N, C-alpha and C positions, 0 to 999 in steps of 0.2 A: 136363541142359540148362543152358547158361550163363545167367547173369543178364542181363536186359535193362536196360542202363544207363539207358535213357530212362524206364523205370518207376521206377527209383530216383531219377532226377532229378525226376520229378513229385512224389514224396514229399518230397524235399528242398525243392523250390520251394514246395510247398503249405505245409509247416511254417514256412518263413521268412515267408511272407505272413500266415499265421495269427498268428504271434508279433508281427510288425510291426503288423498291423491292430489287435490287442488293445491293444498298447502305445500306438498312436497315438490311439485313442479314449478311453484312460484319462486323465482329467484330474483333478488334485488341486488343491484350494483350501484354504488355511489361513485360518480365520476369526479375528476379533479376539481371541477368547478362547483361541486355540491349537488349536481343534477343526479336524479335517480332514474335508472333504466331497469327494464325487466327482460333480460335475455330469455329466449325461448329454450328451456332446458332440453326438450325432446329433439329440437333441431340442432342445437349446438353440441350436445352429447348424445349421439344417435343410439348408443346401447340402452339408454334409459327408456326407449320405446318399448322394450320388453316388459318393463314394469307395468305398463298399462293393462297387461293381461290379468293382473291381480286387482287393479283398481277400477277397471271398467265393469261396474256392477249394476248398471241401469236396467239390464234385463230383469233383475230381481224386483225392482220397483214396479215394472209393468206386470210381471207375473203375480205379485202380491195384490196389485190393483185389480187385475182380472178376477183373482180368487175372491176378493172382497165384494166387487161389483156383482159377481155371480150369485151372491147371497142377498145383497141389498136390493137389487132391481126386482127379482122375483117376489120378495117380501112386500115391496112397495106396490107392485102390480096386484098382488093378492089382496092388499088392503084398499084397493080402489084408486091407486095412484096412476097418473098418466106418464107417458114417456117424457113430455115436456116438463112436468113437475119434478120428476126424478133428476133429469139433466140440469134443470135450473138450480135445484138445491145443491147439487154437487158442484156446479160452477160457482155459485156464491161462496161456498166453503173454501174454494181455492182462490177466488178473486179478491176476497176481503184482505187476507194477509198479504197477498202479492201486490194488491193495489196500495195498501198502506206503505209497504216497503218501497214501491216505485215512487210514491208521492214524496217520501222523505228523501230519497236519493235525488230525485229531480229538483226538489227544493234546494238541496245542497249544490247541485250543478248550477242552478240559476243564480244563486248567491255568488258562487265562485266565478262564474262567467261575468257577472256584473262588476266584481271588484278587480277583474283583470288577471285572473290566474292563467298561466301559460296554456294555450289551447292544446298543445301536445300532451302535457301532463294531465289535463282535464279529460282528454279523450282516452288516455291509458287507464285512468282511474274509473271512468265511466264504463269502459269495457270490462274491467275486472269485476265491477259490481253487478254486471249483467251476464257474465259468462255462463251462469247456470240456467239462464232463462229459456234455453232451447226446449227444456223438458215441459214447460208449462203449456205452450200451444199444442204440443203433441198430445199431452194428457187430456187437455180440454176436448180435442177432437175425438179421441177414443171414448171419452165419457159421453159425448154427444151421440156417438154411434152405438153405444152399449145396447140399447133396446133392440136394434137391428142385429147386432153381432150376437147377442144372446139368443135371439130367435133362430138365427142360423145354427148356432151351437146346439140348440135343442133338437133341431131337425137332422143335422149332419155330423155332429160331434167332432172328432179329431180331423175329419176331412176339411173343416174350415181353416184351421191353422196351416194344414198342408197346402190348401189352395192359395192362401195368402202368401205362403213361402214361395211357391212356384211362380206366382205373379211377381213377387219381389225379385226373383232371379231374372225374369225376363226384363223387368225394368232396369235392373243393375247391368245387364248385358247391353242394353241400349245406351246407358250412360257411358260405359267403357268403350263400346265399339263405335258409336256415332256421336259421342259427346253431346248428349241431350240433357242439359242440366235441369231444365224445368220439369221434364218427365221424371227425373230422379227425385223430385220432391215427394212423389207418391210413396217412396220407400220409407219416409218418416212414419207414415201410418202403417204401411204394410209390414215392415220389419218389426217395429215395436208392437204392432198389432198381433203378430204371431205370439210373442211372449204374453200379451194381455189375454189372447184367446186361449192359450195354454193354461192360464189361471182358471178359466171356466172348467176346462177339462180336469184339472187337478182337483178342484173343489168337488166335482161330481164323481171322482174316483176312476176316471177313464185313464189316468196315467199311473195309477197305483194298483189297479186290479191284477196286473200281471207283473211278476218280478223282473221280467226281461226288458220292460219298457224303459225304465230309468237308465240302466247301464247302456242300453242301445243308443239312447239319446246322447249320453255323455261321450260314448266312444265314436259314434258316427259324426256328431257335431265337431268333436276334437280333430278327427282325421280330416274332415272336410276343411276345417280352418287351416290345418297344416298344409294341405294341398293348395289352398288358395293363396297363402302367403309365402309358400316355398317356391314351387315351380309356377304357381299362379301369379296373377298380376297385382295382387294387393300388398300393401305394406303391413308390417306386424303391428304397428301402433293402432290401438283402439281409441285413441284420442286424436283430435285434429292437429296436424302438424303443418305449419305454413309451407306451402310449395309442394306438398305431396299430392301427386295425381296418378292414379285415383286415390281417394281417401276412403277410410272405413266408416267415417261418421258424417260426411257432408257430400252426398247423402249416405245413410246407412247402406253398407255394401253386403254382398254375398258372404264375405268373411265375417262381418258383424252378425249376420243371421246365423251362420254356423256356430259362432261363439255363444250366441244367445241360447241356441238349442242345447249345446254342451253344458252351459251353465245351469239351465233348467234341470237337465239330467242329474248333474252333481247335487243340486239343491234337493231333489227328490231322494237321492241316495243318502244324503246326510240327515234327512228329516227324522227318522226314528231315534237316532242317537242324540240329536239336539233336543228333541221333544223331551226325552228322559232327563236331560240336563236342566231344561227349563221348568221341570216340575219342582225343582229345589227353589224354595222361596227366596233364598239369598241371591241366587242367580237372577231370578225374575225381578227382584227389586232393583237390580242394576239395569236390566234390559228395558223395563217398562218406561221409565222416564225419558230414555233416549228416543224410543219409538214415539212417545207422546209429543215430544218437542221436534219431531222430524221436519215440519214445515219451517219452523223458526230457524233450526240449524241449517236447513238447505238454503234459505233465503239470505241469511245474515253471516254466513261463515267466512266471507271475504272481508268483512269490516275489520276483524282483528289484524289482517295483513296491513291495512292502511294505518291502524293505530301503531303497530310495531314499526312500520316504515318511518312514521313521523318521530317516534320516540328514539329509535336507535340508528336509523340510516340518515335521515336529514341532519341529525346532530353529529354524525360521524362516530358514534359510540360503538357501532357494530364492527367486529373484526371483518377484514376483507381479504381472505386468502384467495389464491387463484381459483377462478371459476371452474368447478368440476374436479378440483383436486381432492386428495384424501382429507386434508384439513377442512375443506369446504363441506364435504359430506359429513364429517364429524360434527360440524356446527348445525347440521340439519336436526339433530336431536334436541338441543336447547331451543332451536327455532320452533319446532313443533310443540314443545312443552309450553313455551311462552304464549304461543298462539292459542293453545288449549285453555290456559288460564284466562286469557282475555275473552275468549268466546264464552266461557262459563259466566264471566261477569256480564257479558252482553245478554245472554239468555236470562239471567236473573233479573236484569234491569227491564227486560221486555215482558215479564210475567204480568204486570198490570195491564199492558196493552193486549196480551192474549185474552185475559179475562174480559176486557172491554169488547174485544171482537166477538167473544162467545155470546155476550149479552146482545150485541148488535145483530148477530146472526139470528138469534131467537126472535128478534122483533121484525126483521125485514125479510126473512127467508120466504121464498115463494111457496104457495100451497102445493101439497103433494098431488092434488087433482087439477093442476093448472090446465086450462083449456086454451086460453088466448096465447098462442105460442110465437107469433111473428116477432114481437120485441125480443124474445129470447134468442132466436136464431140470428137476427140482425146484430144483436149485441155481442153474441159469441163470435160472429164473423169479425167484428171490429176488434174485439179483445185478442183473438188469435193473431190477426194481422199486426196489431201493436206490439204484442209480446214477441212475435217472431222478429219484428224490426229491431227491438231492443237486443234480442239474442244475437243478431248478426252485426249490428253497428254499435251496440253499447248505449249507455245513457247520455253520452256526449259526443256524437259523431263529429269528427273534425274540431272538437272543442266547443261545439255549439249546443244550445238547448234544443232538444228534439220536439218541436212544437206539435207536428201532426201526429206522431205516435202517442204523445202524452194526451192529446185531445181524444184520440181514438180509444185509448184505454179508459179514460174517464166516461166518455159517452157510452161506450160498450158496456161497462160495468153498470151504469145507471139503467140501461135498457134491460139487462139481465135481472136487475133487482126490482124494476118497476112493478112487475106483477105481484109484489109482496102483499101480505095480508096480516090482519091483527088477531086471527084466531090462534089460541095457544097450541103449541106442539112440542114434542120432545126436543130439548136443546141438544145440539151436536157441536163438537169441539172443532174450531177452525184449525187447531194444530194437527188434526187428523186428516187434513185435506189431501195429503198425498195418498192416503189409503183409507177407504171406508172401513168401519168396524166389521170384522168378520162375523 
């Protein structure tokens, strides 16, 4: 089956907005003693929380992931593959680039801690380099559940995302009403699982067979979101803001669920026009490399912030207008442009590493018909726990090297990779780890 260019476009569009959104809200201030701080823009300038409605694009990642998995898993099963084999191969594709990124950052953290870098600075930098990691354990979990989720989809169709959504609403009500934070963790899988499951439905034509479905999803999701953040209890920000309770992202709330449904509806409405545009080879030549480098862009896009901070803020070369003033906002334009240039250089420098990871994946990828699955599930558990720990605490909590999460990621990845084999198979690109080929 040929690739769906629109699915690749969604990946490219989503990654561009994620990168721009993180850069836009990252604000650096040089103090009188030369110290660098990073005020939280969404908290200090509250109106900027409305901007998150445009930049919270993660539902599209999960929608596109479900669309791709809805083709990949049935093909693997038809060819004699096992659930464990399919999950292991998908996990390795994600863990290789994520593991290399983590190893390099942790090496830098270890060196900085050893030479006496200020723990506060190290903790802030370690958090910035891990802020995007929340996505990885959630995506790993949904990938692990894909065979069961797809079986449910084949039997009940759209009733599955509906059931997941209703369950997410019950969980969210418990979080708000009785303050049950650990119960709320379920919504990371339930809310994002709705978008993932809708990807199955989209691929099978269940969302596009009737013209009224897409506008109904967009309208109902939008109205529900407005009700939940207006008279309802939730804030407008779709990105975590320190001190906000309840939050829309920690855990994903009913408002986030409504926004995801609305965003999927808008995505379906835009599909015909965007597909016609993507038929133009000039447009496709721009979109394709962005989608192909999605994993690299996602993992490494905060490194340019550190480079620019060292070059312009530590040296005092960057202008320092009043935080949130008109002049400060005007400087966001060159800020984004400089970061874009640096990121382009980073991506170019990482191309040999990407090719090396592609060759490594071809050698160590588990067999599609994997039977001995216990190392896989144990390894995935360790990796999910380690990645979640990094997402919450950063790579240098309190300025220290995170020994246990680092060991958990190493051992977990080894357990996932252990069932590797030497039989040749079709090479797959690690840079496509965020989305399987449609």
